[in-house]
N, C-alpha and C positions, 0 to 999 in steps of 0.2 A: 504494500500500500504506500503510494508515494504522492507527491504533488507534481503536476505539470502546469505551467503557466507561460504565457507569451503574448506577443503583440506584433502587428504589421502596420506600418504607416505609409501613406502615399508619398510623403516627403520625410527626409531624415529629421528626427526630433531629438533634441538634447535630453528631454525627460523620458524618452521611451524606456531606457534601462531602469530608471527610477520606478516607473509604473510596474514593470515586471518584477523587480526586487520587492516592491511593496506587496504584490500578490503572493510571492514566495514566502514573505515574512508572515502574512496573514494566515497562510496555510502551513506554517512550520510544523504544527502538530501532526501532520501526515507523514513526516519523515525528517529526522534531524541528524542523520549520520554524515551526509555530504550534500553539497549544493553546487549549482553551476548553471552556466548559460552558454549557448552558441548563438552567433549573430552574423548578419550580413548587411553590407551597405548597398547591395545590388550588384557589386563587382567582385568583392573579396569576402571571405568568411574567416571568423576567428572563434575561439572557444576559451572560456575561463571556468575552472571548476576546482573545488578543494574540499577538504574534510571539515566537518563542523556545521554550525548553523549559519543562517543567512546574515544575521547582524554582525557576526565575527568575520565572515569571509569577504563580504562586499564592503570594503573600506572606501572612504572618500577618494583615495588615490585610484583604486580600481574603477570606481564609478566614473571618475573623470577620464581615465584612460579609454573606457568604452565609449563615453560621450564623444571624445575626439575622433573616434572611428566613424561617427555619423551613422549609426545603425538604422536600417529601415525595417528589419525583421529580427525578432529575438525569440528563441525557445529556452525555457528555464525548467529546472527540476530540483526537487528535494527528495533525497533517497531514504527509504526504509527497506533494508535488505531482506529478501526472501530467497533469492538465488544468488550465490556468491557472497563472500564475506564483506565486512565493513572496511573498505580500503579505497584509496584514490584510484586504483586500477579499475574498480567497479563503479566509480562515480559517473553520473550522467551530466550532460548529454554524451552519448557515445559518438565517436568521430571516425569517419573513414576518409582517408586522403588518397586520391587516385590521380592519374595523369590528367583526366578531363575535369577535375574539380573536387569539391569536398561535399560530404553528406553528414548531417548530424541527426541523431534520433534520441528522443526522451519518451519514456513510457511509464504509465502507471498500470501495473497488471502482472501477469505471470504466465509462464509457459510450462504446463504439466509435462512430465516425462522428458525433461530437458536433456539429460545425459544421452538417451537413445537417439534423440533428434540430432544432437551434435555429432555423434558417431557417424551418422549417415553422411553429413556434410564433410567430415574429416576424411572419409574414404574417397571423396571426390576432390581432395586437395585443400580444403579450407583449414586455416589455422586460427585457433582461438587463444587469446591472451588473457582473458578474464574468466570469472565464474558466473558472470551475469547473463541472463537470457536475452537482454537487450542487444548485446553484441551478436548473439546468434540471429536475432530477428533482423538486425541491420544487414548482416552479411547474406542472409537468406533473401531478403528483398533485392539486394544488389545483384546477386547471382540470377534471380528470377527476372531481372531487368536486362539480362545479357550484358551486364557490367556497363550499361550506358545510362548516363544521368537523364537524358531526355525520355527514357522509357521507365523511369521510376514509378510512375503511376501504374503501369502494367505490373510492375514487380509487387507493389502494395496489394493490388487486386489479387494477384496470384497467391501471395502469402495469406490473405484473408480467406480465400477459398480452400486452401489446402492444409493450413495449420490450425488446430484447435488450441486457442489460447484466450486469456482474458486480457483486454488492453483498452486503454484510451491513450492515444499516442500522437506525438507531433514530430514530423520529419522536415528538416530544413535543407534546402540547397541554395545556391547563390541568388536565384531569382524567384523562388517559390517556397511556399509553406504548404504542407499537407497535414491535416488533422484527420485521424481515422479511429473508428471505434468498432469493437467486436460485435457480432450479430446477437450476442447474448445479453447486451446492455449491462454487463457485470460491473463495470467501473464508470463513474460519472465523468462528464466533461461538458462545459458550457462555453458559449462564446457570445460576444456582444460588441457594441460600438461606443467609442468616445467621439462625439461629434460625427462628422460624415467621412472622416479620413483615417480613422485608426480602429482596426479590429483587434480585440483582446480576447483571450481565452484562459480558462483555468479549470481545475478539477471541481471546484465548488462555486456556486453562483455568488456567495457572500463576498468573495474576493473581488469579483467584478463590480458588485454594487459599491463596495467601499472605495474603489478608485473612480467612481462616477460613471460607470458604463450603463448604457441604456439598451433597449431592444435585445434583452438577453434571452438566448435560446439554449436548449439542450441539444447537442449534436445527436442526430438520429443513429440508432444502432445499425451496423452493417453498411455504413456509408463512409465516403472520403470527401472532405471539404478541401478543395484546391483553392489556394489564395495566391494571386500574383502580387508584384510589388506596387501595383496601382490599387490594391484592395478589391479587385474583381473576384467574385466568388463563383465557383462551379461545384455543385454537389453531385458526386458520382455515387449511384446506388449499386453496391456490389451484391447485396441480398435484398429480395423483395420485402415489403412491409409484412406481408403474410408470413414469410419464412421467419423473420425476426420475432414477430409476435408469438409464433409457435415455440420458439427456442429461448424466449426471454428468461433470464436467470439473474436478476438483480441481487447484489450482495446485501443481505439484510443487516450485516455487521456495519455497513456504512451508516445506517440509521441508529443502530444500538450504540456504537462506539466511535467510529472514525470521523464522521462528519461533524463540523462545527454546529453548535446549537442554532446559530442564525442562518444556516443554510437550508435550502430546499433541495432535497435529493430524491430522484425518481418520483417527483411530484408530491413528496411528503415533507412537511415542515418538521425539521429534526427536533427542535425543542419541544414542540407540542406532542410529537410521537413519543418522546422519552417520558414526558409527564403521563401520557396515556398508559404506557406499559407499567409505570409505577402504580397507577390506579388499578390496573388489572391484577397486579401482584397482591394488592390488598383484598380485592374481590375473591381471590383464590385462597389466601392463607388466613385472613381475618385475625391477625395478631395485633394486639394493642399494647405497645410499649409505653413508657413514660415520655420518651423523647426520640426523635429520629433525625439522622443526618445522612447526607450522601457523600461518597468518596469523590473528592474533587478530581477532575472536572466532570467527567461523563456520567458519574453517578448522581449528580446533584438534582437534575430534572426528575429522575426516577423517584428520589426522596420527596421532592415537592409534590409530585402526583400522588404518592402514597399518603402524605400528610393531608392533602386536600380531601382525599377520599375517606380517610379515617377520622379526621378531626384531631389527630394527634399533634402535639406541639413539636415544632421544628426548631432546632438550635444549632449554633456553630460549634461543633465538637472537634472537627478536623480542618486544619488549614494546610494549604499546599504552597510550596515554593514554586512560583511561576518560572523560575530560571532552570528548574530541573525538568528534563523532558519526560514524556510518558514512559512509565516503567515497562508496559507491555511490549512496546516497540524498541526497547533498549536491547541490543544484542548481548547474549550470554547470561546464564542464570546468576552467576556471582555479581555481575554488573546490575542485574535487575534487583537483586536483594539489597545491595548497597544503595541503589537509587531510591528504593522504597523507604529505607530508613531515614535518609537525609531529605527526602522530598516532602514528607508530611510532618506536621507539628500537631500535637494534641493539646487542646485548651484545657489544662488541668482544672482550673477553677470552675469551669462549666461542667466538665465530666463528673466532678465530685458532687454535683447537685442531684445526681440521679443514680438509681440502683437498677434500672431496667432500660437498656439502650438498644436502639435498632440502627444498624449501619447498612446502607443500601449501596450496591455497586452495579455497574452495567453488566458485568460478566465475571466468571471465575474460571480462568484458563489453567494456569499453573498453580494458583493460590499464593504466589509470592507476596503480592501487595497485601492481601487480606491477612495473612499470617502475621506480617510485621505490624500492621495496624492494630490488630487485636492485642498483640503483646504490649504495644505502646499505650493502648487504652486501659488495659488492666493495670499496668504500672502506674498510670496517672490517676485512676479512679479509686472508688471505695474498696475496702477489703471484701465486702460482699457485693458483687456486681455481676449482673446477668447481661450477656450480650447476644442479641439476635442479629443474624445476617440475612438480608434479603437481596436476591439477585434477580434483576429485571430481564433476564433472558433464560432460556432453557440450559440444561447441562450440555457442555461442549464435550462430546465423546469421540469425535472423529477428526482426523487431520484436514487442513485446508490446503488444496493444491492450486488455488486460484489467486493468491496474492496476499494472504495473511500468514504471518510467521507461526504457523502451527503445523509443522511438517510431519510429526510422528505422534502416534497414539501414546507412546511412553511418557511424553511430557504433559499430557492432558490428565489432570487429576480425576476428572469424572469418567475417564475411559475405563478405569479399573476399580473404582471405589463407589460404594453406595453413598447416598446423601448423609447417612449417619456416620460413616467412616470419614467422609470429608469434614463433617462438623467437628469430629474429634481431632482431626489433624490440624485444623485451623484454630482450635480451642474456642469454638463458639458454643453457646448453650442451646441455640436453635438455629436452623438453617432452612431457608425456603427459596426455591427456584420458581420462576415463571414457567408455566407449561408451554409446550409448543403450540397447543391449540389456543391458549390464551394470546400468544404472540400473533398467531394468524388472525385471530378475531380483531385485534387492534388494527392490523393492516386493513381488514375489511371495513372497520369503522372509519378509516381514512379514505375509503373509496378505492383502495388498491386490491388487486387480485393476488392472493398468496401463491397461486400457480406461477406467477411471474418472478418469484423470489427464490434465491438459493438458500436452503437450510441444511446443506450437506454436513456442516460441522456439528449439527444437532442430531440429524437422523441418518447420516451415512448414505444418503441418496444423491449420488453425483450425476446430475443431469447434463452437465457440460462434459463431453467425452474427454477422457484422460490420455488417449492414444493419438 
């Protein structure tokens, strides 16, 4: 799960890089391991990428350097690794330099069964330098284009028709930008306009709104949006609307966890959805603690919804250090445990007012964060303190192969343990999950069809082919 964002302007704009960097910063929560951009002035292309977050990498000096190059088109990316380790070698955008020009690619998504796919290309002479599936996709498209830049559109179409993968992607050459999205609608991408002469795009619509974009649309699944340096648009439909509607598998985790609360993803307002699954959790478990709080940030709306439905008091028990990135997308179990300890602060004076507390979170994947939080709450609270944990999503029992870092059953606590065993392991007194039926009912209440969503991590039903 990553961020893609970018822009194309009819005339070179000094602030074009600032617009893209702002969008990358707004969507930093989608990936914090590395960041970067590739850009063109219509004649030449350049790339800048590095490890760490947007605010640290894009210094005033670097922004000024890019401004001097007078970019007309920029593609940007924040990385959260699923294929390939956290290193500069795997940072985006990926770059291909050939005699006839340069190609840059940035993707939010994942390619299942990557190793086998790479082996097929290696037999035909391809050499891969990184562990990222984006390098594979870029080289696949290039080979499918007969190694000719003017045939890249054909290469993208060939890739989309022959490789099952989840992606919202941006590909840049000297004089064109291509945005393309898989036929499954698995990952979001939106585009809009600033004035009449600047097209902007991003993974989430809130980033576009915050920089003043208007006429915002979601890129249709199974399509390619071709944009030239005059901002002329051509929409190429690779798959029919009927085909895409039949295969639609939108990632429900975008609504539960990844999306910003102020975004609208797959036609659903994220903050309202999270409050609704909190209300549904109360309808299912009917537990009445003295006080409730949500794990910042993505558990907060669920706690608000639960509190509204139950009439239970809500109080600030847990504070989050905004400078520490999301623990779930932090690579490595040791790093996640350390991040959880330093990321949260328990408000001791408030916790000691209560003897029955409920903590709500969006999901329980490895249990790293919740274990640390309960330790901290017990240490801060009364000697006799009961802690109830409410999870506003079903048990995650199966790996995700579509772009979330849950690659094996072994690291998923619910894959091998019952609710009671999990409760004991995290040291909670009570533990409640939202049911899958409850989650689907909330989608229906928002006018969405559950058949159009992927629940594979909950039920093991992988409707997007893995081969």
